[in-house]
C-alpha positions in Angstrom: -20.3 3.9 -0.9 -21.7 7.7 -1.6 -22.8 8.4 -4.9 -21.7 11.2 -6.7 -19.9 11.9 -10.3 -16.3 12.1 -10.5 -16.9 16.0 -10.6 -18.2 15.4 -7.1 -15.3 13.5 -6.1 -13.0 15.9 -7.7 -14.3 18.6 -5.5 -14.3 16.5 -2.4 -10.7 15.3 -2.7 -9.7 19.0 -3.4 -11.1 20.0 -0.1 -9.6 17.2 1.6 -6.1 17.9 0.6 -6.5 21.3 1.4 -7.9 20.5 4.7 -5.0 18.1 5.4 -2.2 20.3 4.4 -3.6 23.0 6.6 -4.2 20.7 9.8 -2.9 22.5 12.7 -0.5 19.9 14.5 -0.2 21.6 17.9 -3.3 20.8 18.9 -3.5 16.9 18.5 -7.0 15.7 19.0 -5.9 13.6 22.3 -4.8 16.9 24.2 -6.2 16.7 27.4 -8.1 13.6 26.8 -7.8 9.9 27.8 -7.4 7.7 25.3 -8.6 4.0 24.2 -6.7 2.0 21.4 -8.7 -0.4 19.4 -5.9 -3.1 18.7 -3.4 -4.8 20.4 -1.3 -5.9 17.7 1.9 -4.3 16.1 0.6 -0.9 14.8 -1.6 -0.7 17.9 1.4 -0.9 20.4 3.5 1.2 18.3 0.6 4.0 18.8 0.6 3.3 22.3 4.1 3.7 22.9 4.2 7.3 21.0 1.5 8.3 23.1 2.9 7.6 26.3 6.2 8.9 25.3 4.1 12.2 24.7 2.5 12.0 28.0 -0.9 11.1 26.9 -3.1 9.1 29.6 -3.7 6.1 27.6 -6.5 3.6 29.5 -5.6 0.6 27.4 -6.2 -1.4 24.3 -9.7 -3.1 22.9 -9.1 -6.2 20.9 -10.7 -9.1 19.8 -8.1 -11.3 21.3 -8.1 -9.5 24.6 -8.2 -11.2 27.7 -7.0 -8.6 30.2 -3.2 -9.5 29.1 -0.5 -6.8 29.4 0.9 -5.5 26.1 3.2 -2.5 26.7 4.0 0.2 29.4 1.3 -1.8 32.1 -1.4 -1.3 29.4 -4.0 -4.4 29.3 -6.1 -5.4 26.1 -9.5 -6.3 27.1 -12.2 -7.8 24.8 -15.2 -6.6 23.3 -17.2 -8.0 26.1 -15.0 -6.9 29.1 -16.7 -4.8 32.2 -13.9 -2.5 31.7 -15.5 -0.6 28.6 -18.6 0.7 30.9 -15.7 2.2 33.3 -14.0 3.9 29.9 -17.0 5.1 28.6 -17.8 7.1 31.8 -14.6 8.5 31.2 -15.4 10.0 27.5 -12.5 8.9 25.9 -11.1 9.4 22.7 -10.5 5.8 20.8 -8.0 5.8 18.1 -8.1 3.0 15.9 -4.4 1.3 16.0 -5.5 -1.5 13.0 -3.7 -0.4 9.7 -3.6 -3.8 7.4 -5.2 -4.6 4.3 -7.5 -7.3 5.9 -10.2 -5.6 8.1 -12.0 -2.4 6.8 -11.6 0.5 8.9 -15.3 1.1 8.2 -16.3 -2.0 10.3 -14.1 -1.1 13.1 -15.6 2.3 13.3 -19.1 0.7 13.2 -18.2 -1.7 16.1 -16.9 1.0 18.1 -20.0 3.1 17.6 -22.0 0.0 18.7 -20.1 -0.2 22.0 -20.8 3.2 22.8 -18.1 4.8 21.6 -18.6 8.3 20.1 -15.4 10.0 19.3 -13.5 8.0 17.2 -10.3 8.6 15.2 -8.6 6.6 12.0 -4.9 5.7 11.7 -4.8 8.4 9.1 -5.9 11.2 11.5 -3.3 10.0 13.9 -0.5 9.6 12.0 0.6 13.4 11.0 1.2 14.1 14.7 3.1 10.8 15.8 5.2 10.4 12.3 8.4 10.8 13.9 8.0 8.1 16.4 5.9 5.6 14.3 8.0 6.2 10.9 7.4 5.1 7.5 3.8 3.5 7.5 3.1 2.8 3.8 1.0 5.1 2.0 0.0 7.5 5.2 1.3 10.8 5.0 2.1 14.1 6.5 0.9 17.5 5.7 4.3 18.0 4.0 4.1 15.2 2.1 1.0 16.8 0.4 1.9 20.6 0.1 1.5 22.1 -3.1 0.7 19.2 -5.4 -2.9 20.4 -6.4 -1.9 20.8 -10.2 0.2 17.5 -9.9 -2.9 15.4 -8.6 -5.1 17.4 -11.1 -3.1 16.2 -13.9 -2.6 12.7 -12.7 -6.4 12.4 -12.6 -6.9 13.1 -16.1 -4.5 10.3 -16.6 -6.8 7.2 -16.4 -8.5 5.7 -19.4 -11.8 4.7 -17.9 -14.2 6.4 -15.3 -13.7 3.7 -12.8 -10.0 4.3 -12.7 -10.7 8.1 -12.2 -13.1 7.3 -9.4 -11.1 5.2 -7.6 -7.8 8.0 -8.0 -10.2 10.4 -6.1 -12.1 8.1 -3.6 -8.5 7.0 -2.4 -7.4 10.5 -1.7 -10.8 11.3 0.2 -10.5 8.0 1.9 -6.7 8.9 3.2 -7.0 12.6 3.7 -10.7 13.2 4.4 -11.1 10.2 6.7 -14.4 9.4 4.9 -14.7 5.3 5.4 -18.0 5.1 3.9 -16.2 6.3 0.0 -14.7 3.1 -0.9 -16.1 0.7 -3.1 -15.3 -3.2 -2.0 -12.1 -4.2 -3.5 -11.9 -6.3 -6.4 -10.9 -10.0 -5.9 -7.4 -10.5 -4.9 -7.4 -13.8 -7.3 -7.5 -11.2 -10.3 -4.2 -8.9 -9.2 -2.4 -8.5 -12.3 -4.7 -10.5 -14.6 -8.0 -8.1 -14.1 -11.0 -9.8 -16.5 -12.3 -6.2 -16.5 -9.1 -4.7 -18.6 -7.8 -5.6 -21.6 -5.8 -9.1 -22.0 -1.7 -8.7 -21.6 0.3 -9.7 -24.9 1.0 -13.6 -25.1 3.1 -15.6 -24.5 4.3 -13.4 -21.8 8.0 -12.7 -21.5 7.6 -11.4 -17.7 9.8 -9.4 -15.5 8.4 -10.2 -12.2 9.9 -7.8 -9.7 9.4 -8.7 -6.0 8.3 -12.3 -7.2 8.0 -13.7 -3.6 7.5 -17.4 -3.8 6.0 -17.5 -7.4 2.7 -16.2 -6.8 2.1 -13.7 -9.4 3.3 -16.5 -12.2 0.5 -18.7 -10.4 -1.9 -16.2 -10.6 -1.3 -15.7 -14.5 -1.3 -19.3 -15.1 -4.8 -19.8 -13.3 -5.9 -17.1 -15.8 -4.9 -19.2 -18.7 -1.9 -17.0 -19.5 0.8 -18.5 -21.3 4.5 -17.9 -21.2 7.7 -17.8 -23.0 10.1 -16.5 -20.7 9.8 -15.4 -16.7 12.5 -13.4 -15.2 11.8 -13.3 -11.5 14.0 -11.3 -9.1 13.5 -11.7 -5.2 15.8 -10.6 -2.7 14.7 -12.5 0.8 16.5 -15.6 0.9 13.3 -17.5 2.6 11.2 -16.1 -0.2 13.9 -16.8 -3.0 13.9 -20.5 -1.7 10.3 -21.1 -2.0 10.4 -19.1 -5.3 12.9 -21.9 -6.3 11.2 -24.9 -5.2 7.7 -23.9 -6.8 9.5 -22.7 -10.1 11.2 -26.5 -10.6 7.2 -27.4 -11.7 7.6 -25.3 -14.9 9.9 -26.9 -16.7 8.5 -26.0 -20.3 9.0 -22.6 -19.7 12.3 -20.4 -19.6 12.7 -19.3 -16.1 15.8 -17.0 -15.0 15.7 -16.5 -11.0 17.7 -13.8 -9.4 18.1 -13.3 -5.9 18.3 -9.6 -5.8 16.2 -6.6 -5.6 15.3 -4.1 -8.6 16.3 -0.4 -8.7 17.5 2.6 -10.8 21.0 1.1 -11.1 23.0 -1.6 -10.1 24.3 -1.5 -6.6 24.4 -3.0 -3.1 22.1 -1.8 -0.5 20.9 -2.6 3.1 17.9 -4.8 3.3 15.3 -6.1 6.0 14.6 -9.7 5.3 12.6 -12.3 6.9 9.4 -10.6 7.0 7.7 -12.5 4.3 5.6 -10.1 1.7 6.9 -6.8 3.7 10.8 -7.5 3.4 12.2 -4.1 1.7 15.3 -2.2 1.2 16.2 -0.6 4.7 18.9 1.7 5.7 18.9 -0.2 9.0 18.4 -3.6 7.5 20.8 -6.3 8.8 21.7 -7.9 5.4 23.0 -6.3 2.2 21.8 -7.4 -1.3 22.7 -6.8 -4.8 20.4 -4.5 -6.4 19.8 -4.5 -10.3 18.8 -2.2 -13.1 16.8 -4.0 -15.3 18.5 -2.4 -18.2 21.5 -3.5 -17.0 20.7 -7.2 -16.8 17.9 -7.7 -19.1 19.7 -5.6 -21.9 18.2 -6.8 -25.5 15.7 -8.9 -23.8 12.1 -8.5 -25.4 10.0 -8.5 -22.5 6.6 -7.5 -22.6 5.2 -7.5 -19.0 6.9 -5.8 -16.1 5.1 -6.4 -12.7 6.8 -4.6 -9.6 5.6 -5.1 -6.0 8.9 -4.0 -4.4 8.0 -2.4 -1.2 8.3 1.2 -2.0 11.4 1.1 -4.8 8.9 0.9 -7.9 9.4 4.1 -9.4 13.1 3.4 -9.0 13.1 0.1 -10.8 10.9 1.7 -13.4 13.7 4.3 -13.9 16.2 1.5 -14.0 14.0 -0.5 -16.8 13.8 3.1 -19.0 15.4 1.8 -22.1 13.4 -1.6 -22.0 10.4 0.5 -21.9 11.2 2.4 -24.2 12.2 -0.2 -26.7 9.6 -2.4 -26.3 6.7 -0.9 -24.8 6.1 -4.0 -22.5 2.7 -4.1 -20.0 3.5 -2.9 -16.9 1.6 -3.7 -13.6 3.1 -1.6 -10.6 1.7 -1.1 -7.3 0.8 2.5 -5.8 0.1 2.1 -2.1 4.0 2.1 -0.8 4.3 5.7 -0.4 1.8 8.7 -0.5 3.0 10.4 -3.4 3.0 7.0 -5.7 -0.7 7.5 -6.4 0.4 10.2 -8.8 3.9 10.5 -9.6 3.9 6.8 -11.0 1.4 7.2 -13.5 2.8 10.5 -14.3 6.3 9.0 -15.1 4.7 6.6 -17.4 2.5 9.3 -19.2 5.6 11.3 -19.5 7.3 8.9 -21.6 4.5 9.4 -24.5 4.7 5.8 -25.5 1.2 5.6 -25.9 0.0 3.7 -23.2 -3.7 3.2 -21.6 -3.5 3.8 -17.9 -6.1 2.2 -15.3 -6.2 1.7 -11.8 -7.9 -1.3 -9.6 -7.4 -1.9 -6.1 -7.4 -5.6 -4.4 -7.5 -4.9 -0.5 -9.2 -2.7 2.1 -8.2 0.4 3.0 -6.5 1.1 -0.5 -3.8 -1.6 0.0 -2.8 -3.4 -3.1 -3.5 -0.6 -5.5 -2.5 -1.1 -9.0 -1.3 0.6 -12.0 -1.7 -1.1 -15.3 0.0 0.4 -18.2 -1.3 -1.1 -21.5 0.3 -0.5 -24.9 -2.0 0.6 -27.5 
């Protein structure tokens, strides 16, 4: 991690923001180049398809599990020990990192590629603006238009945090995403502390928890392992497979009032299309194969004195907060809200909470690599 004050980070982030917004998308980095893609998984394959569609000469894939197997468009995946690497190096290719997840830090991949002799490597964030139409939504990755004319908004959001570390995470997240600096991020906090971080003030107990995006009950389990006591749990999970696991795990908590809801959470009560069967990544989607009920928390929990709302709902977090506006104003519950599903959530969600003027302290922590699992904690004074 590079050293520096938050003033240094602020300046670097603002410069990265300006450079990103002013990128020339008419001159992609692979123009008149041969390309190698590192990573033959889902994102790597989608990158290859988008590049081939643009008539770019893709040589093939490098992959830890490569064995010469065909991946797509007759392109093959080769191991990091393959003799083909020497041949490719003689063609001076551009390498595009085709790994985009929370498990592997991009910094380690870049070091691996440098050790193999590849001198020109770009990140998924650098490639995305040129291929966004084909790649579609990819969590927090953005395009220049997503960051246009937001300087003042971002500057204001940077001043909302209650501690130095939160402000540093905010600025360095932007430097990583927009400036492509793979050294700037500190190692993430242990995921075992997500939603119950010992560095932060403890939630008010006993918990009357709203668990939005309950999955299989893992958040309740984490809070229990940190010694939290529960008075009531209201768990919302629209994916049918996840809900069945949630129901089975909830059966063991006989001493707690538990209410399970097989539905999503949003700004209003309605029905929306949903893409399910994707484990933790199931989400609302216009192309989804099923239709699910979505509820506003104000509608279904009216009068329930909740004191903690957790939301990890694949990008619908701000909608859900708006649908819980009445509960939040009346009971001032703690909030634990994921910020990594869309680029603007990093600043719009903290700003929305601050604009309530309900005397919250705002903190930010990250629990996975590459700025995934970044969480806003709003703790009432």
